[in-house]
Residue frames relative to the residue before (quaternion, step in Angstrom):
aa qw qx qy qz dx dy dz
M 1.0000 0.0000 0.0000 0.0000 0.00 0.00 0.00
I 0.6502 0.5015 -0.3225 0.4709 3.64 0.96 -0.77
A 0.6639 0.4913 -0.3169 0.4664 3.56 0.96 -0.79
T 0.6256 0.5413 -0.3135 0.4661 3.59 1.09 -0.78
R 0.6593 0.5136 -0.2996 0.4603 3.52 1.00 -0.91
R 0.6467 0.5103 -0.3305 0.4605 3.57 0.93 -0.84
Y 0.6241 0.5301 -0.3306 0.4693 3.67 1.00 -0.78
L 0.6925 0.4664 -0.2871 0.4696 3.54 0.76 -1.05
H 0.6276 0.5589 -0.3307 0.4294 3.58 1.04 -0.74
Q 0.6683 0.4816 -0.2776 0.4943 3.53 1.11 -0.72
H 0.7959 0.2676 -0.1415 0.5243 3.59 1.11 -0.46
P 0.1030 0.8358 -0.5320 0.0886 3.56 0.69 1.04
E 0.0880 -0.7675 0.6320 0.0615 3.54 -1.27 0.59
V 0.4894 -0.7044 0.4468 0.2542 3.55 -0.91 0.96
S 0.7569 -0.4211 0.2574 0.4285 3.54 -1.30 0.39
Y 0.8567 0.1137 -0.1686 0.4740 3.53 -1.08 1.07
K 0.6701 0.4437 -0.3006 0.5136 3.62 1.31 0.11
E 0.3868 0.7683 -0.4328 0.2698 3.61 1.26 0.36
F 0.1219 0.8527 -0.4968 0.1057 3.58 0.94 0.89
E 0.7062 0.4296 -0.2579 0.5002 3.64 0.88 -0.91
T 0.5978 0.5484 -0.3495 0.4688 3.56 1.14 -0.70
T 0.6378 0.5309 -0.3190 0.4577 3.59 0.93 -0.89
K 0.6414 0.5196 -0.3188 0.4659 3.62 0.91 -1.01
F 0.6378 0.5362 -0.3151 0.4544 3.60 0.96 -0.94
I 0.6803 0.4911 -0.2934 0.4582 3.61 0.82 -1.00
K 0.6785 0.4907 -0.3082 0.4514 3.61 0.89 -0.87
A 0.6111 0.5435 -0.3472 0.4589 3.55 1.11 -0.68
K 0.6395 0.5326 -0.3002 0.4661 3.55 1.06 -0.83
L 0.6533 0.5120 -0.2899 0.4765 3.54 1.06 -0.87
D 0.6230 0.5454 -0.3212 0.4595 3.50 1.09 -0.81
E 0.6358 0.5345 -0.3276 0.4502 3.57 1.01 -0.80
L 0.7112 0.4391 -0.2473 0.4901 3.54 1.07 -0.77
G 0.4579 -0.6930 0.4457 0.3338 3.59 1.25 -0.14
I 0.4442 0.6725 -0.4633 0.3684 3.58 1.16 0.67
S 0.3561 -0.7246 0.5457 0.2243 3.58 -0.80 0.95
Y 0.0572 -0.7925 0.6058 0.0410 3.63 -1.19 0.36
E 0.2180 -0.7314 0.6281 0.1514 3.43 -1.42 0.36
S 0.3002 -0.7618 0.5558 0.1438 3.64 -1.19 0.60
P 0.1131 -0.8201 0.5578 0.0585 3.62 0.12 1.18
L 0.7681 0.2647 -0.1522 0.5628 3.63 1.16 -0.54
E 0.6771 -0.4895 0.3270 0.4416 3.60 -1.19 0.23
T 0.7739 0.1323 -0.1010 0.6110 3.61 1.02 -0.71
G 0.6909 0.4110 -0.3649 0.4697 3.52 -1.33 0.50
C 0.0644 -0.8000 0.5950 0.0423 3.57 -1.27 0.05
V 0.3001 -0.7308 0.5771 0.2071 3.56 -1.21 0.22
G 0.2435 -0.7646 0.5833 0.1263 3.59 -0.54 1.23
I 0.2005 -0.7833 0.5857 0.0563 3.54 -1.13 0.80
I 0.0179 -0.7750 0.6316 -0.0130 3.60 -0.68 1.20
R 0.1520 -0.7663 0.6197 0.0754 3.58 -0.71 1.09
G 0.3928 -0.7647 0.4825 0.1678 3.48 -0.71 1.29
G 0.6150 -0.5766 0.4170 0.3397 3.47 -1.36 0.33
I 0.6760 0.4208 -0.2875 0.5324 3.61 1.23 -0.32
K 0.3903 -0.7492 0.4966 0.1996 3.55 -0.44 1.22
S 0.2538 0.7423 -0.5793 0.2213 3.53 -0.87 1.05
D 0.4777 -0.6342 0.5095 0.3317 3.59 -1.24 0.28
R 0.4324 0.7299 -0.4412 0.2925 3.58 1.26 -0.19
V 0.0013 -0.7856 0.6184 -0.0225 3.63 -0.90 0.93
I 0.0637 -0.7657 0.6399 -0.0118 3.51 -0.81 1.13
A 0.1741 -0.7871 0.5887 0.0607 3.61 -0.95 1.01
L 0.0958 -0.7616 0.6393 0.0460 3.54 -1.08 0.90
R 0.1479 -0.8467 0.5105 0.0253 3.57 -0.69 1.03
A 0.0082 -0.7531 0.6578 0.0104 3.57 -1.09 0.78
D 0.3171 -0.7214 0.5790 0.2093 3.62 -1.13 0.71
I 0.2912 -0.8265 0.4740 0.0865 3.58 -0.93 0.86
D 0.6106 0.6056 -0.3484 0.3729 3.57 1.22 -0.22
A 0.3437 -0.7217 0.5616 0.2138 3.52 -1.33 0.42
L 0.5793 -0.5910 0.4550 0.3288 3.54 -1.36 0.13
A 0.4380 -0.6577 0.5401 0.2896 3.59 -1.18 0.51
M 0.4602 0.6374 -0.4663 0.4056 3.59 0.27 1.24
T 0.3985 -0.6647 0.5677 0.2777 3.55 -1.40 0.15
E 0.3383 -0.7634 0.5188 0.1836 3.59 -0.85 0.90
E 0.1927 -0.7354 0.6423 0.0970 3.49 -1.43 0.33
G 0.5648 0.6461 -0.4358 0.2714 3.52 -1.39 0.01
D 0.4714 -0.7112 0.4642 0.2377 3.52 -0.84 1.10
F 0.6305 0.5705 -0.3580 0.3858 3.62 0.91 -0.81
K 0.7578 0.3712 -0.2375 0.4812 3.66 0.93 -0.66
K 0.3490 0.8008 -0.4555 0.1718 3.62 1.23 -0.04
D 0.6247 0.5548 -0.3339 0.4364 3.60 1.17 -0.58
F 0.8023 0.1579 -0.1029 0.5665 3.63 1.15 -0.36
F 0.1553 0.8032 -0.5487 0.1724 3.55 0.97 0.95
S 0.6617 -0.5156 0.3859 0.3838 3.54 -1.34 0.53
K 0.2714 -0.7430 0.5952 0.1414 3.51 -1.05 0.89
N 0.6330 0.5030 -0.3189 0.4946 3.63 1.27 -0.10
E 0.3877 -0.7469 0.4979 0.2094 3.54 -0.37 1.19
G 0.8493 0.1974 -0.1603 0.4626 3.52 -0.98 0.97
A 0.7033 0.3456 -0.2535 0.5672 3.51 1.36 0.34
A 0.0887 0.8059 -0.5779 0.0937 3.59 -0.95 0.89
H 0.3630 -0.6768 0.5885 0.2526 3.57 -1.11 0.63
C 0.1681 0.7846 -0.5683 0.1824 3.54 0.15 1.34
C 0.6721 0.4581 -0.3248 0.4825 3.58 1.07 0.64
G 0.6135 -0.6180 0.3182 0.3747 3.58 1.32 0.07
H 0.4544 0.7046 -0.4613 0.2902 3.56 1.15 0.00
D 0.5596 0.5685 -0.4051 0.4467 3.60 1.12 -0.31
A 0.6468 0.4982 -0.2952 0.4962 3.55 1.13 -0.74
H 0.6174 0.5444 -0.3472 0.4493 3.59 0.97 -0.75
T 0.6754 0.4981 -0.2864 0.4622 3.56 0.90 -1.05
S 0.6658 0.5133 -0.2864 0.4595 3.56 0.88 -1.02
N 0.6553 0.5087 -0.3123 0.4630 3.53 1.01 -0.82
L 0.6620 0.4857 -0.3221 0.4713 3.67 0.89 -0.77
L 0.6190 0.5070 -0.3557 0.4830 3.58 1.05 -0.60
G 0.6230 0.5199 -0.3308 0.4818 3.60 1.05 -0.63
V 0.6552 0.4917 -0.3066 0.4848 3.54 0.96 -0.87
A 0.5857 0.5622 -0.3682 0.4531 3.63 1.11 -0.61
K 0.6644 0.4994 -0.3071 0.4634 3.61 0.95 -0.83
I 0.6204 0.5452 -0.3291 0.4577 3.56 1.05 -0.84
L 0.7146 0.4721 -0.2554 0.4486 3.52 0.80 -1.12
T 0.6004 0.5478 -0.3739 0.4467 3.59 1.06 -0.60
E 0.6582 0.4868 -0.3050 0.4867 3.60 1.02 -0.80
L 0.7330 0.3806 -0.2294 0.5150 3.68 1.11 -0.52
K 0.2667 0.8340 -0.4658 0.1282 3.56 1.31 0.08
D 0.6621 0.5296 -0.3192 0.4235 3.63 0.88 -0.83
K 0.7015 0.4599 -0.2535 0.4818 3.55 1.17 -0.54
I 0.5591 0.6030 -0.3959 0.4087 3.65 1.25 -0.06
E 0.2784 -0.7404 0.5924 0.1530 3.48 -1.02 0.93
G 0.8305 0.1517 -0.1338 0.5190 3.58 -0.77 1.07
T 0.6632 -0.5201 0.4045 0.3551 3.51 -1.14 -0.71
V 0.1889 -0.7597 0.6115 0.1147 3.59 -1.11 0.69
L 0.1766 -0.7606 0.6176 0.0947 3.57 -0.89 0.98
L 0.1644 -0.7603 0.6247 0.0679 3.58 -0.87 1.01
I 0.1274 -0.8317 0.5398 0.0264 3.59 -0.20 1.38
F 0.0602 -0.7520 0.6557 0.0318 3.62 -0.60 1.13
Q 0.0896 -0.8725 0.4798 -0.0240 3.53 0.03 1.37
P 0.3452 -0.7400 0.5386 0.2076 3.59 -0.91 0.89
G 0.8573 0.3219 -0.1122 0.3857 3.55 -1.39 -0.08
E 0.2597 0.7648 -0.5640 0.1718 3.63 0.79 0.71
E 0.6867 0.5282 -0.2729 0.4183 3.62 1.07 -0.75
K 0.7956 0.2991 -0.1367 0.5088 3.63 1.13 -0.21
L 0.4930 -0.6633 0.4794 0.2952 3.56 -0.88 0.95
P 0.5228 -0.1096 -0.8438 -0.0514 1.51 -2.18 1.29
G 0.5881 -0.5788 0.3541 0.4401 3.57 1.31 -0.09
G 0.4732 -0.6957 0.4679 0.2706 3.54 -0.86 0.96
G 0.5743 0.5748 -0.3775 0.4441 3.56 1.19 -0.52
K 0.6397 0.5119 -0.3170 0.4777 3.60 0.98 -0.78
L 0.6756 0.5057 -0.2981 0.4461 3.53 0.83 -1.03
L 0.6691 0.4893 -0.3138 0.4631 3.56 0.96 -0.78
C 0.6512 0.5115 -0.3153 0.4636 3.56 1.01 -0.79
D 0.6253 0.5671 -0.3235 0.4275 3.56 1.08 -0.79
T 0.6162 0.5548 -0.3650 0.4235 3.60 1.12 -0.56
G 0.4029 -0.7162 0.4751 0.3146 3.63 1.15 -0.55
F 0.4227 0.7355 -0.4521 0.2755 3.57 1.27 -0.08
L 0.7038 0.4600 -0.2895 0.4574 3.58 0.83 -0.94
Q 0.6149 0.5564 -0.3485 0.4369 3.56 1.04 -0.81
S 0.6428 0.5441 -0.3240 0.4312 3.58 1.09 -0.75
K 0.6610 0.5035 -0.3025 0.4669 3.60 1.25 -0.43
N 0.3425 -0.7661 0.4967 0.2215 3.67 1.28 0.00
I 0.0424 0.8233 -0.5607 0.0768 3.60 0.71 1.12
D 0.3428 -0.7367 0.5565 0.1736 3.56 -1.05 0.95
A 0.7960 -0.0878 0.0689 0.5949 3.57 1.06 -0.69
I 0.1353 -0.7816 0.6050 0.0692 3.56 -1.16 0.66
Y 0.1148 -0.7987 0.5898 0.0322 3.55 -1.04 0.92
G 0.0197 0.7903 -0.6124 -0.0022 3.56 -1.11 0.67
L 0.1795 -0.7887 0.5791 0.1017 3.61 -1.11 0.43
H 0.1190 -0.7526 0.6377 0.1127 3.49 -1.42 0.12
T 0.5287 -0.5821 0.5117 0.3462 3.54 -1.13 0.70
S 0.1091 -0.8006 0.5853 0.0676 3.57 -1.12 0.59
P 0.2662 -0.7654 0.5594 0.1744 3.68 -0.45 1.10
S 0.6447 0.5549 -0.3269 0.4119 3.58 1.17 -0.31
H 0.7150 0.3523 -0.2240 0.5607 3.53 1.36 -0.14
K 0.4802 -0.6915 0.4600 0.2822 3.57 -0.98 0.80
P 0.6304 -0.5364 0.3739 0.4183 3.63 -1.09 0.49
G 0.7317 0.3959 -0.2945 0.4703 3.59 -1.05 0.72
T 0.6910 0.4300 -0.2816 0.5082 3.56 1.26 0.10
V 0.1788 -0.7533 0.6265 0.0904 3.60 -1.25 0.52
A 0.0626 -0.8204 0.5684 -0.0021 3.59 -0.77 0.99
T 0.2465 0.7524 -0.5891 0.1614 3.57 -0.86 0.92
K 0.1092 -0.7669 0.6162 0.1424 3.57 -1.32 -0.16
S 0.5112 -0.5931 0.5109 0.3548 3.54 -1.28 0.34
G 0.7719 0.3303 -0.2657 0.4737 3.56 -1.21 0.59
E 0.8270 -0.1480 0.1144 0.5301 3.60 -1.15 -0.66
F 0.0110 -0.8234 0.5668 -0.0250 3.52 -0.72 1.07
M 0.7957 -0.0036 0.0157 0.6055 3.57 1.07 -0.80
A 0.5239 -0.6981 0.4025 0.2759 3.53 -0.97 0.87
S 0.5203 -0.5944 0.5249 0.3170 3.46 -1.49 0.15
P 0.1615 -0.8350 0.5172 0.0958 3.67 -0.32 1.08
D 0.0713 -0.7746 0.6268 0.0446 3.65 -0.82 0.96
E 0.3280 -0.7201 0.5801 0.1932 3.54 -1.32 0.44
I 0.1137 -0.7789 0.6147 0.0503 3.57 -1.10 0.73
D 0.0938 -0.7468 0.6579 0.0237 3.53 -1.02 0.99
I 0.0327 -0.8242 0.5641 -0.0374 3.55 -0.70 1.14
V 0.0597 -0.7680 0.6364 0.0413 3.59 -0.99 0.76
I 0.1105 -0.7705 0.6269 0.0337 3.54 -0.79 1.11
T 0.0967 -0.8174 0.5672 0.0280 3.60 -0.57 1.11
G 0.0644 -0.7824 0.6192 0.0175 3.52 -1.05 0.91
K 0.5482 -0.5510 0.4626 0.4265 3.55 -0.94 -1.00
G 0.3722 -0.7510 0.4945 0.2301 3.58 -0.55 1.06
G 0.1385 0.7869 -0.5945 0.0904 3.52 -1.33 0.35
H 0.6406 -0.5015 0.4162 0.4061 3.49 -1.37 -0.07
A 0.5514 -0.6562 0.4188 0.2999 3.52 -1.01 0.96
A 0.6398 0.5220 -0.3255 0.4608 3.59 1.20 -0.59
R 0.7545 0.2669 -0.1964 0.5665 3.65 1.19 -0.28
A 0.0180 -0.8639 0.5020 -0.0371 3.54 0.89 1.10
H 0.6225 0.5804 -0.3561 0.3859 3.57 1.06 -0.68
E 0.6702 0.4894 -0.3120 0.4626 3.54 1.23 -0.36
A 0.6657 0.4818 -0.2885 0.4915 3.56 1.32 -0.16
V 0.2838 -0.6767 0.6309 0.2521 3.57 -1.35 0.02
D 0.2786 -0.8407 0.4527 0.1030 3.50 -0.11 1.43
P 0.2592 -0.7803 0.5428 0.1711 3.69 -0.44 1.04
I 0.5736 0.5858 -0.3788 0.4293 3.58 1.19 -0.42
I 0.6176 0.5163 -0.3320 0.4918 3.61 1.06 -0.78
M 0.6787 0.4980 -0.2997 0.4489 3.55 0.86 -1.02
A 0.6470 0.5269 -0.3148 0.4525 3.59 0.98 -0.88
S 0.6868 0.4802 -0.3043 0.4529 3.58 0.87 -0.88
Q 0.6207 0.5193 -0.3387 0.4800 3.56 1.04 -0.61
F 0.6621 0.5039 -0.3133 0.4579 3.59 0.94 -0.84
I 0.6419 0.5370 -0.3287 0.4376 3.59 0.91 -0.84
S 0.6627 0.4891 -0.2899 0.4875 3.52 1.00 -0.83
A 0.6892 0.4823 -0.2904 0.4562 3.56 0.93 -0.89
A 0.6059 0.5964 -0.3435 0.3990 3.59 1.12 -0.66
Q 0.5994 0.5827 -0.3353 0.4345 3.51 1.25 -0.57
T 0.6349 0.5309 -0.3315 0.4530 3.56 1.21 -0.32
I 0.4740 0.6803 -0.4540 0.3262 3.59 1.17 -0.25
V 0.7122 0.4266 -0.2580 0.4941 3.57 0.76 -1.06
S 0.7400 0.4543 -0.2602 0.4222 3.61 0.79 -0.91
R 0.8019 0.2823 -0.1217 0.5123 3.63 1.19 -0.58
S 0.7338 0.3948 -0.2319 0.5019 3.61 1.17 -0.28
V 0.7222 0.4230 -0.2443 0.4897 3.61 0.99 -0.77
D 0.5699 -0.5747 0.4792 0.3396 3.57 -1.07 0.89
P 0.4750 -0.7116 0.4463 0.2624 3.61 -0.73 1.17
T 0.6368 0.5175 -0.3414 0.4585 3.63 1.17 -0.30
E 0.5925 0.5238 -0.3383 0.5101 3.58 1.39 -0.12
S 0.3195 -0.7189 0.5822 0.2054 3.62 -1.15 0.63
A 0.1487 0.7783 -0.5929 0.1432 3.51 -0.90 1.04
V 0.0808 -0.7618 0.6404 0.0556 3.54 -1.32 0.51
V 0.0244 -0.7402 0.6713 0.0288 3.52 -1.15 0.80
T 0.0684 0.8069 -0.5749 0.1174 3.56 -0.56 1.26
I 0.2250 -0.7049 0.6563 0.1474 3.51 -1.08 0.93
G 0.1496 -0.8479 0.5060 0.0520 3.55 -0.48 1.16
K 0.8004 0.1323 -0.0544 0.5822 3.56 1.21 -0.34
I 0.0141 0.7900 -0.6126 0.0187 3.59 -0.99 0.81
E 0.0680 -0.7998 0.5961 -0.0207 3.54 -0.91 1.00
G 0.3723 0.7268 -0.5267 0.2361 3.58 -0.83 0.95
G 0.7517 0.3829 -0.2659 0.4665 3.57 -0.96 0.71
T 0.2042 -0.7974 0.5624 0.0788 3.49 -1.32 0.62
A 0.8137 0.0723 0.0215 0.5763 3.52 1.17 -0.61
H 0.6791 -0.5167 0.3292 0.4043 3.56 -1.24 0.32
N 0.8018 0.3240 -0.1136 0.4891 3.55 1.02 -0.80
I 0.6055 0.5339 -0.3617 0.4663 3.58 1.20 0.46
I 0.2617 -0.7065 0.6326 0.1793 3.54 -0.98 0.92
P 0.3419 -0.7877 0.4748 0.1928 3.61 -0.57 1.11
E 0.5924 -0.5703 0.4313 0.3713 3.57 -1.28 0.32
K 0.8209 0.0129 0.0448 0.5691 3.61 0.90 -0.78
V 0.1897 -0.7194 0.6553 0.1308 3.44 -1.50 0.35
Q 0.2247 -0.7705 0.5847 0.1180 3.51 -1.10 0.87
M 0.0629 -0.7926 0.6058 0.0284 3.60 -1.04 0.67
F 0.1073 -0.7839 0.6112 0.0228 3.56 -1.06 0.78
G 0.1125 0.8182 -0.5508 0.1205 3.56 -0.82 0.94
T 0.3739 -0.6959 0.5729 0.2184 3.50 -1.41 -0.19
V 0.1591 -0.7275 0.6600 0.0995 3.49 -1.30 0.62
R 0.0705 -0.7953 0.6014 0.0291 3.58 -0.93 0.94
T 0.1000 0.7918 -0.5896 0.1240 3.57 -0.82 1.08
F 0.3559 -0.7257 0.5326 0.2511 3.50 -1.32 -0.01
S 0.7572 0.3094 -0.1902 0.5428 3.60 1.18 -0.39
K 0.5763 -0.5842 0.4505 0.3516 3.57 -1.20 0.60
E 0.6176 0.5549 -0.3483 0.4352 3.59 1.05 -0.76
T 0.6712 0.4817 -0.2894 0.4834 3.63 0.94 -0.84
K 0.6263 0.5377 -0.3244 0.4619 3.53 1.04 -0.79
D 0.6473 0.5136 -0.2925 0.4813 3.59 0.96 -0.95
L 0.6571 0.5211 -0.3135 0.4454 3.58 0.90 -0.94
I 0.6868 0.4911 -0.2937 0.4482 3.61 0.84 -0.90
E 0.6313 0.5267 -0.3271 0.4659 3.52 1.01 -0.74
Q 0.6494 0.5187 -0.2999 0.4683 3.56 1.02 -0.81
R 0.6748 0.4872 -0.2891 0.4730 3.57 0.96 -0.90
L 0.6056 0.5395 -0.3682 0.4546 3.61 1.01 -0.64
H 0.6657 0.4848 -0.3113 0.4743 3.57 0.91 -0.88
A 0.6576 0.5233 -0.3280 0.4314 3.60 0.92 -0.82
L 0.6602 0.5060 -0.3083 0.4616 3.60 0.96 -0.90
L 0.6761 0.5033 -0.2947 0.4502 3.54 0.87 -1.00
K 0.6476 0.5335 -0.3097 0.4473 3.55 1.00 -0.83
G 0.6959 0.4887 -0.2696 0.4518 3.52 0.88 -1.04
I 0.6876 0.4763 -0.3020 0.4574 3.64 0.89 -0.90
T 0.6979 0.4747 -0.2906 0.4508 3.56 0.82 -0.94
E 0.6470 0.5123 -0.3184 0.4664 3.60 0.93 -0.75
A 0.6221 0.5545 -0.3223 0.4491 3.56 1.04 -0.83
H 0.7532 0.3827 -0.1961 0.4978 3.63 1.06 -0.71
G 0.5264 -0.6401 0.4095 0.3815 3.55 1.27 -0.24
G 0.5690 0.5855 -0.3931 0.4230 3.55 1.19 0.47
S 0.3499 -0.7098 0.5619 0.2408 3.57 -1.27 -0.35
Y 0.1821 -0.7884 0.5778 0.1065 3.60 -1.29 0.15
S 0.1134 -0.7208 0.6672 0.1501 3.47 -1.35 0.18
L 0.0764 -0.7858 0.6123 0.0423 3.61 -1.09 0.75
K 0.1240 -0.7498 0.6468 0.0646 3.56 -0.90 0.99
Y 0.0451 -0.7965 0.6029 -0.0059 3.58 -0.55 1.12
R 0.0846 -0.8164 0.5712 -0.0052 3.54 -0.40 1.33
R 0.3286 -0.7462 0.5527 0.1722 3.56 -0.63 1.22
G 0.2464 -0.8168 0.5125 0.0972 3.52 -0.73 1.10
Y 0.8277 -0.1916 0.1524 0.5050 3.53 -1.09 -0.75
P 0.5364 -0.5870 0.4774 0.3738 3.57 -1.16 0.49
A 0.5953 -0.5124 0.4602 0.4139 3.63 -1.27 0.19
V 0.4180 -0.6616 0.5613 0.2694 3.53 -1.21 0.69
I 0.0123 -0.7938 0.6048 -0.0623 3.61 -0.44 1.31
N 0.2584 -0.8093 0.5138 0.1196 3.60 -0.33 1.18
S 0.4038 -0.7026 0.5299 0.2499 3.55 -0.89 0.89
E 0.6083 -0.6180 0.3664 0.3374 3.58 -1.01 0.86
I 0.6950 0.4877 -0.2814 0.4473 3.59 0.81 -1.03
E 0.6907 0.4746 -0.2874 0.4638 3.58 0.83 -0.93
T 0.6155 0.5297 -0.3467 0.4694 3.60 1.10 -0.68
A 0.6451 0.5251 -0.3037 0.4646 3.53 1.01 -0.80
N 0.6039 0.5600 -0.3169 0.4704 3.54 1.15 -0.74
V 0.6786 0.4918 -0.2940 0.4596 3.58 0.97 -0.86
L 0.6773 0.4746 -0.2769 0.4892 3.52 0.94 -0.91
G 0.6616 0.5049 -0.3152 0.4561 3.58 0.92 -0.82
S 0.6612 0.5038 -0.3081 0.4627 3.62 0.90 -0.82
T 0.6229 0.5477 -0.3241 0.4549 3.51 1.09 -0.84
K 0.6749 0.4905 -0.2971 0.4644 3.56 0.86 -0.93
E 0.6774 0.4914 -0.3200 0.4442 3.57 0.94 -0.89
L 0.7192 0.4555 -0.2546 0.4588 3.61 0.99 -0.80
F 0.8473 0.1945 -0.0428 0.4924 3.57 0.88 -0.94
G 0.6179 -0.5551 0.3467 0.4357 3.61 1.25 -0.01
E 0.7026 -0.5074 0.3330 0.3715 3.49 -1.30 0.57
S 0.6744 0.5301 -0.2965 0.4199 3.60 0.91 -0.89
A 0.6190 0.5892 -0.3359 0.3960 3.58 1.16 -0.51
A 0.6879 0.4641 -0.2641 0.4915 3.59 1.25 -0.57
L 0.0265 -0.8061 0.5911 -0.0130 3.56 -0.56 1.17
E 0.1875 -0.7732 0.6000 0.0836 3.51 -0.69 1.22
V 0.2658 -0.8146 0.4952 0.1433 3.57 -0.13 1.31
E 0.5137 -0.6741 0.4679 0.2504 3.53 -1.19 0.78
R 0.8035 0.2316 -0.0529 0.5459 3.55 0.89 -1.11
P 0.4743 -0.6658 0.4943 0.2957 3.58 -1.06 0.65
S 0.4880 -0.6246 0.5197 0.3188 3.54 -1.31 0.32
M 0.3931 -0.7141 0.5266 0.2413 3.54 -1.15 0.69
A 0.4393 0.6500 -0.4669 0.4081 3.56 1.35 0.16
G 0.3324 -0.7408 0.5490 0.1986 3.60 -1.22 0.49
E 0.0724 -0.7731 0.6301 0.0057 3.53 -1.36 0.45
D 0.3857 -0.7510 0.4754 0.2475 3.60 -0.77 0.89
F 0.3523 0.7115 -0.5008 0.3446 3.54 1.34 0.32
G 0.5361 0.6575 -0.3802 0.3683 3.60 1.22 -0.43
F 0.5762 0.5796 -0.3679 0.4435 3.58 1.23 -0.60
Y 0.6486 0.5070 -0.3345 0.4587 3.62 0.91 -0.72
Q 0.6899 0.5165 -0.2757 0.4258 3.51 0.98 -0.94
E 0.5661 0.5844 -0.3798 0.4402 3.53 1.27 -0.24
I 0.7357 0.3741 -0.1973 0.5290 3.51 1.30 -0.42
F 0.8150 0.1743 -0.0613 0.5493 3.62 0.95 -0.93
P 0.5297 -0.5766 0.4862 0.3879 3.57 -1.14 0.42
G 0.1867 0.8029 -0.5456 0.1509 3.61 -0.85 0.74
A 0.1987 -0.7588 0.6080 0.1228 3.49 -1.43 0.21
F 0.1916 -0.7460 0.6329 0.0790 3.51 -1.09 0.86
F 0.0250 -0.8246 0.5621 -0.0587 3.55 -0.99 0.90
F 0.3814 -0.6891 0.5600 0.2569 3.53 -1.28 0.46
V 0.1292 -0.7443 0.6463 0.1079 3.57 -1.14 0.66
G 0.5249 -0.6865 0.4156 0.2836 3.54 -0.79 1.12
S 0.0463 0.8079 -0.5830 0.0732 3.53 -0.90 1.06
G 0.6128 0.5894 -0.3339 0.4070 3.57 1.29 0.20
S 0.1819 0.7494 -0.6200 0.1447 3.54 -0.97 0.93
E 0.5779 -0.6123 0.4347 0.3196 3.50 -1.19 0.71
D 0.6786 0.5275 -0.2978 0.4154 3.55 0.88 -0.87
S 0.7171 0.3472 -0.2409 0.5542 3.64 1.21 -0.33
E 0.3865 -0.7378 0.4573 0.3115 3.63 1.26 0.16
S 0.4804 0.6914 -0.4170 0.3424 3.57 0.92 0.88
T 0.4431 0.6762 -0.4668 0.3584 3.51 1.05 0.89
Y 0.4270 0.6905 -0.4633 0.3552 3.57 1.29 0.15
V 0.5251 -0.6535 0.4443 0.3159 3.54 -1.01 0.86
W 0.6829 -0.4634 0.3797 0.4179 3.54 -1.36 0.38
H 0.8332 0.2059 -0.2120 0.4674 3.51 -1.15 0.86
H 0.4684 0.6307 -0.4740 0.3975 3.55 1.22 0.26
P 0.5541 -0.6531 0.3852 0.3436 3.68 -0.85 0.78
K 0.7045 0.4041 -0.2808 0.5114 3.59 1.25 -0.28
Y 0.2824 0.7840 -0.5139 0.2036 3.59 1.18 0.31
N 0.0703 0.7862 -0.6097 0.0718 3.50 -0.99 0.90
V 0.3010 -0.7527 0.5590 0.1745 3.59 -1.23 0.29
D 0.4262 -0.6846 0.5341 0.2540 3.55 -0.84 1.03
D 0.4996 -0.6955 0.4285 0.2881 3.58 -0.72 1.03
R 0.5747 0.6079 -0.3729 0.4013 3.59 1.20 -0.41
F 0.4207 0.7037 -0.4444 0.3609 3.49 1.34 -0.15
F 0.6598 0.5432 -0.2973 0.4257 3.62 0.93 -0.90
L 0.6251 0.5610 -0.3501 0.4148 3.57 1.09 -0.71
T 0.7073 0.4036 -0.2496 0.5240 3.56 1.22 -0.36
A 0.6896 0.5262 -0.2855 0.4075 3.54 0.83 -1.06
A 0.7043 0.4749 -0.2982 0.4354 3.64 0.79 -1.02
P 0.7019 0.4427 -0.3263 0.4526 3.66 0.65 -0.86
L 0.6470 0.5227 -0.3372 0.4410 3.62 1.00 -0.69
M 0.6743 0.4852 -0.3155 0.4587 3.58 0.85 -0.87
A 0.6236 0.5245 -0.3280 0.4780 3.57 1.09 -0.72
A 0.6538 0.5145 -0.3210 0.4526 3.61 0.90 -0.91
L 0.6008 0.5834 -0.3710 0.4013 3.69 0.97 -0.71
V 0.5858 0.5817 -0.3863 0.4114 3.64 1.13 -0.51
F 0.7259 0.4330 -0.2280 0.4833 3.53 1.18 -0.67
E 0.5239 0.6536 -0.4027 0.3690 3.60 1.22 0.11
G 0.7850 0.3714 -0.2341 0.4371 3.62 -1.08 0.46
């Protein structure tokens, strides 16, 4: 698994372009004698039929895509990305390597498996509309009558040897917002003749921070963040327009609807007051990850049985990060969980999407046995 991860780390491919990664995965499945189907252009679903006949179907999922970014860090220099502008700085190389390791374990235990196991190597987790949605839209998984689905993620916030999850709300629904504020360009020395979109944008950014603190029920979790702003060309020019890009994170449709309404109201009020205009594109993203009670108990119970009571961490608060695993959970019972991968000695405590992101190899010692064990739960 370590060797596989290093190979994948050197050959990352961004969302929906994972052609060589898919060939590599299929070759590994061929070596293990595991059949597979390809519902989408990239990725595949391995199929292991157990020795004990049953209609029971358990699905295990790993995402295979990389991020469009450049990585850094001395610790990974021996296996840095060879593909310019792409890097596995979120752990998907480890997820894929882990599921291939689980495939080997399950192949050796095939006679003891009841029913069928699906190994989902999913493309495009990092980019809307999400590979999970595209795969579900094909109807392929629904035709298999899945009883439970499990997925995991590396966690730099947890030390190796630990597993963290919770029943119910576990990860947020991430939406994307694109905003254009239009004014009237002019010379900075004659600002009174212009309609300054930078002034309007700055007022909006400040006002948007009050949506969560003054409009959202304080018992609800929500985030509104403007992550990028573009506008202007020179010191002495008032530009015609300013563009802003951001994200909204919520758990309920009601809160999502409320925030979208408030964004429109603030933009309308501020731009009209200054004589400008605006446009807002609000793209609804992945559903929230809502863990099923039984499957969450299976994860925590198997963790305790394999690694001891202290290895299982039942978290109190959900994460505001998003995951397209939520698409599966809208159809099938399932649980998503974090496996510790962060340690100072492997420089793997950097947050997801950081250019120095790394995974402690000890992640596999927990992730592979646990995921294989879940096939035998229930």
